[in-house]
C-alpha angles and dihedrals in degrees: 000000000000119000117244113263092244092055091051091050091050090049093051092047092049093051092046091053091047092050091048091050093050091047093052092046091050090052097047111148136172106241125207130054120312111236117254115187112240115256111228121189116211133183116270090236144011118283090215113079112249108241139147096051096315114142130194095219121115118283119247108241093220094048091048092048092053100027094148089070089069087071091061095218116143095196091053092048091050091050091050091053092048091049093051090051100043113021112125097211090055092050090050091051090051090052089052089056090054090050091051091048091052091049089053090053090048091055092049090055089068089070092067135064123260122234124199127188122207139177132183140180116202125188120189134179128189126226129249090247091065091050095242125091095167119133118232129192127204122193121193138170132172153151123241121197131186132178131183108204114227093231100164102027101257091135092043091051090051090052089050089052093050091048089056090045090054091051091048091050089051089054089050088056090051092046089052089051093050092050093045095053091047092050092049091050093045093051091045090053089047089053094050092044092053091048092051091047090049092051091048091048092050090049091049090048091059090052091049090051088056090051090050091051089048093053091048091050092050091046092050090047091052093246097110142028134249091249091070090050093053092044091052090048097052090045089054095047092044089057092045089054090066093064098077093052092050092048089050090053090051092050093047093050092049092048091049091050089051092054093044089055091050097255136117117263112277094026098108121104127266091258090090093052092065112084110244134176124268111265116266119238120234120259094243134025122192113216101174119203132308092260088064088066092067091054098041109039113088094205091058091045090049092052090052092051091048088054090051091050093051092047089058090051089065087062091049090054093043092054089066089071092068135069123272125223118208127186121196137173143166137202124187148136132243127193141161091232135032096250089056090068088077096053117104090214091068096057117124128192141177138175139185142174128199144174125219124190126179106224100174132029102141090259096302095136094049091047089053090051088053090050093052091046091051090049089052089054090051092051090049090053089046089053092050089048091050090053093050092046091050093051091046092051092049094048091049092048092050091050095044093049094051097041095048089055089055090049091050091051092054092045089052091055091046092050092051092050091046089053092054092044092052092050092049093046091052093051092048092048091050090052093043095245094124139023126254093255090071092051091046092053092046093052092047091050092048093052092046095049093045091051093046091049092053090049090049091051088056093043092055091055092043090052089051089054090050090049093053089047091050089052090053095252121167101064137048132217087227089072114074122221090251091061092045088054091051092058085062091057091255127130117227 
């Protein structure tokens, strides 16, 4: 018996759609450019000569990760640990990592079908006009499923982008950690430097008070003049005027350290109130080669991951040029009473597949592709800028560290000579072999050189901190982001 023409037509259409669907699935491709990491050429060595204990050998990952331990200062180590545990910026960065991880999971969900459950109870009653006032109930329950096949990789490119975003956010966490540790160390060195300068100034003030008493005694004995007395007095008071500024610097450094460790100002222990020496730098510091910067610095690594993410977004935009295949289906049950919901004879089902293809949008999709491509170019330039800035910072830190040590050496020699000159000038003034102007100049020079030497001692350590920061010190690639989050008291 021949099939009706309509049935044959339906059969041909169904087979054609099935063949088209299989053909498209067999030819699935991920559109858009595949990401290729940028190749950056760096110099084989530093342009700045390595001096002052700097060595070009490779940096030890563990030493670089915990560089503050090379200063052998227990208070500093304790502050670092408190900052890692309590700093608010670090906790915020860890929360951003969790957000990025959730966004990655959200993008992966687009690969899978969605399933919705529904259930309804409908009661209807006719009117007297229609001749039927009977009440009828209808019970229904069902499951609806839909699935948009990722034919051309738009979803996969978006997942790729979110994976790179997660990695970039992890690098931001590490960059925050690097900056935090450097800031804690810098403020700690500032605190100790100010304390040392305050102690030196107070010691010098006692010596100046003795000189003032000496000039008054000689004046009263008729062996000196009032000019020397007044000069000694203003020299003494000028030195005393430096004390408030130094005490302010100490208070500011302590308050800053409190905030960096996540505490209110004034909450740190009494260990910082006791004057201690400025940390001593290690004899040798390994700085590696410029290429190490690209592997170690979180900001450079973040810029590279942001470039990878944006490259994938070009594929997401390009996928909109192609057709979309959506499969949907439903299965349910309908009955006039509740018990009928459990009867197999009341089961209903339906299914469909369809293709949609945007054929006109006034060029909106292609404009979006151009936008994403232009953004990729911007991220590439940002990456190149990050590399240059990192190399510049490292070169400057190497130079500053070495040159400040040379300056400190000269200041040390000057301070020792000034000490001897002040002692000789005081003896000669007491015996009347020189005037007070010579002693005044000698005491001023001694105070100035001592103060400059203390500042230089602190600057050397600060420059070492900047150097380790420029090298990307303060984290290690051996520690995953999840573990770095756990040190903030967060669960991954």
